Residue frames as qw, qx, qy, qz and C-alpha x, y, z in Angstrom:
[[0.912, -0.373, 0.016, 0.170, 70.02, 115.27, 208.37],
 [0.721, 0.258, -0.018, 0.643, 73.22, 116.31, 206.58],
 [0.007, -0.795, 0.010, -0.606, 72.61, 119.88, 207.67],
 [0.688, -0.703, 0.077, -0.164, 72.77, 118.83, 211.30],
 [0.898, -0.087, 0.055, 0.428, 76.03, 116.98, 210.65],
 [0.434, 0.561, 0.009, 0.705, 77.51, 120.12, 209.09],
 [0.338, -0.824, 0.015, -0.455, 76.27, 122.14, 212.07],
 [0.844, -0.525, 0.078, 0.078, 77.92, 119.77, 214.55],
 [0.790, 0.174, 0.061, 0.584, 81.16, 119.75, 212.55],
 [0.163, 0.740, 0.013, 0.653, 81.12, 123.55, 212.48],
 [0.584, -0.774, 0.036, -0.242, 80.66, 123.62, 216.25],
 [0.899, -0.241, 0.059, 0.360, 83.73, 121.41, 216.65],
 [0.560, 0.413, 0.056, 0.716, 85.78, 123.84, 214.55],
 [0.175, -0.823, -0.032, -0.539, 84.43, 126.82, 216.50],
 [0.773, -0.634, 0.027, 0.006, 85.52, 125.15, 219.74],
 [0.803, -0.049, 0.122, 0.582, 89.01, 124.98, 218.24],
 [0.081, -0.774, -0.008, 0.627, 88.77, 128.75, 217.54],
 [0.264, -0.017, 0.671, 0.693, 88.83, 128.10, 213.79],
 [0.318, 0.559, 0.443, -0.625, 85.97, 130.50, 213.20],
 [0.314, 0.480, -0.433, -0.695, 86.55, 131.00, 209.47],
 [0.199, 0.043, -0.948, -0.246, 86.12, 127.28, 208.78],
 [0.099, 0.365, 0.816, -0.438, 83.22, 127.11, 211.22],
 [0.331, 0.503, 0.099, -0.792, 81.41, 129.95, 209.43],
 [0.356, 0.297, -0.676, -0.573, 81.64, 128.14, 206.08],
 [0.178, -0.106, -0.978, 0.017, 80.32, 124.93, 207.61],
 [0.172, 0.416, 0.619, -0.644, 77.49, 126.70, 209.45],
 [0.414, 0.439, -0.145, -0.784, 76.28, 128.34, 206.25],
 [0.358, 0.139, -0.850, -0.361, 76.37, 124.96, 204.48],
 [0.017, -0.243, -0.901, 0.360, 74.39, 123.54, 207.41],
 [0.310, 0.458, 0.309, -0.774, 71.80, 126.29, 206.94],
 [0.415, 0.338, -0.525, -0.662, 71.56, 125.57, 203.23],
 [0.310, 0.017, -0.943, -0.117, 70.94, 121.91, 204.02],
 [0.194, -0.366, -0.853, 0.317, 68.64, 122.16, 207.05],
 [0.106, -0.641, -0.371, -0.663, 67.05, 125.63, 206.77],
 [0.564, -0.648, -0.442, 0.256, 67.47, 126.08, 210.54],
 [0.070, 0.929, -0.046, 0.361, 68.01, 129.72, 211.49],
 [0.688, -0.683, 0.213, 0.118, 70.21, 128.55, 214.39],
 [0.799, 0.061, 0.296, 0.520, 72.79, 127.45, 211.83],
 [0.326, 0.758, 0.174, 0.537, 72.57, 130.85, 210.13],
 [0.356, -0.911, 0.073, -0.195, 72.96, 132.67, 213.45],
 [0.818, -0.423, 0.247, 0.301, 75.90, 130.47, 214.38],
 [0.666, 0.418, 0.226, 0.575, 77.51, 131.42, 211.07],
 [0.041, 0.882, 0.041, 0.467, 77.12, 135.08, 211.95],
 [0.652, -0.742, 0.156, 0.025, 78.56, 134.49, 215.43],
 [0.851, -0.076, 0.246, 0.458, 81.56, 132.77, 213.86],
 [0.451, 0.641, 0.152, 0.602, 82.15, 135.71, 211.49],
 [0.274, -0.912, 0.040, -0.302, 81.91, 138.14, 214.42],
 [0.774, -0.571, 0.227, 0.153, 84.35, 136.12, 216.50],
 [0.770, 0.142, 0.291, 0.550, 86.69, 135.95, 213.49],
 [0.082, -0.688, 0.013, 0.721, 86.42, 139.76, 213.10],
 [0.261, 0.114, 0.714, 0.639, 85.29, 139.20, 209.50],
 [0.278, 0.499, 0.289, -0.768, 82.96, 142.14, 208.82],
 [0.330, 0.325, -0.559, -0.688, 82.88, 141.42, 205.08],
 [0.237, -0.089, -0.958, -0.132, 81.68, 137.84, 205.51],
 [0.053, 0.407, 0.707, -0.576, 79.18, 138.93, 208.15],
 [0.307, 0.473, 0.006, -0.826, 77.72, 141.64, 205.90],
 [0.306, 0.188, -0.759, -0.543, 77.53, 139.24, 202.94],
 [0.151, -0.243, -0.955, 0.083, 75.51, 136.68, 204.90],
 [0.143, 0.476, 0.482, -0.721, 73.20, 139.36, 206.33],
 [0.338, 0.434, -0.265, -0.792, 72.53, 140.63, 202.81],
 [0.301, 0.149, -0.848, -0.410, 72.25, 137.27, 201.04],
 [0.277, -0.269, -0.920, 0.068, 69.97, 135.63, 203.60],
 [0.293, -0.610, -0.314, -0.666, 67.79, 138.58, 204.58],
 [0.457, -0.300, -0.643, 0.536, 68.76, 138.70, 208.24],
 [0.152, -0.856, -0.371, -0.327, 66.43, 141.19, 209.90],
 [0.056, 0.655, -0.326, 0.679, 67.46, 144.17, 212.01],
 [0.726, -0.519, 0.168, -0.419, 65.80, 142.53, 215.01],
 [0.982, -0.019, -0.098, 0.158, 67.82, 139.34, 214.50],
 [0.531, 0.507, -0.289, 0.614, 71.02, 141.38, 214.25],
 [0.278, -0.658, 0.284, -0.640, 70.17, 143.21, 217.48],
 [0.906, -0.352, 0.075, -0.221, 69.42, 139.92, 219.23],
 [0.896, 0.204, -0.184, 0.349, 72.68, 138.38, 218.01],
 [0.287, 0.599, -0.311, 0.680, 74.69, 141.41, 219.11],
 [0.550, -0.613, 0.198, -0.531, 72.99, 141.41, 222.50],
 [0.980, -0.197, -0.016, 0.006, 73.84, 137.76, 223.07],
 [0.748, 0.353, -0.219, 0.518, 77.46, 138.29, 222.01],
 [0.033, -0.689, 0.287, -0.664, 77.83, 141.29, 224.31],
 [0.771, -0.507, 0.150, -0.355, 76.55, 139.18, 227.19],
 [0.975, 0.013, -0.071, 0.209, 78.89, 136.30, 226.41],
 [0.540, 0.507, -0.239, 0.628, 81.87, 138.62, 226.04],
 [0.318, -0.711, 0.234, -0.582, 80.99, 140.41, 229.28],
 [0.914, -0.375, 0.105, -0.118, 81.01, 137.08, 231.09],
 [0.890, 0.213, -0.077, 0.395, 84.28, 136.09, 229.43],
 [0.293, 0.708, -0.205, 0.609, 85.89, 139.41, 230.28],
 [0.641, -0.731, 0.097, -0.213, 85.61, 138.88, 234.01],
 [0.643, -0.591, 0.450, 0.185, 89.31, 138.63, 234.83],
 [0.733, 0.145, 0.520, 0.415, 90.38, 138.08, 231.23],
 [0.050, -0.581, 0.221, 0.782, 92.07, 140.73, 229.09],
 [0.056, 0.008, 0.795, 0.604, 91.29, 138.89, 225.84],
 [0.007, 0.601, 0.799, -0.008, 87.60, 138.73, 226.72],
 [0.038, -0.764, -0.217, 0.607, 87.58, 142.48, 227.42],
 [0.074, -0.370, 0.517, 0.769, 89.22, 143.09, 224.04],
 [0.041, 0.298, 0.872, 0.387, 86.57, 140.99, 222.24],
 [0.016, -0.740, -0.609, 0.285, 83.82, 142.89, 224.08],
 [0.061, -0.676, 0.073, 0.731, 85.36, 146.20, 223.00],
 [0.108, -0.095, 0.727, 0.672, 85.55, 145.00, 219.37],
 [0.018, 0.515, 0.835, 0.192, 81.79, 144.32, 219.38],
 [0.075, -0.775, -0.413, 0.472, 80.97, 147.75, 220.80],
 [0.190, -0.347, 0.341, 0.853, 82.65, 149.58, 217.94]]
């Protein structure tokens, strides 16, 4: 139950674009609830925060598979492509993920 509360709190911070705080809360949610969605959300938050070090640490520590990474990257590319329609910042985020 507490894991879900942490997950919801993290989502609120992510909606405020405070991705670094959101990532910390998502990983705590995963520790509490064991739900891979919380782990994936943590990785999304690190990507959106351009924090490659934090992203790599979580991948290593929690055994994120290559297939999961590819799925996460695919989803992010799709979201950024949608956001980039008419938005320079969205195009920049999409370009950051393609590097």
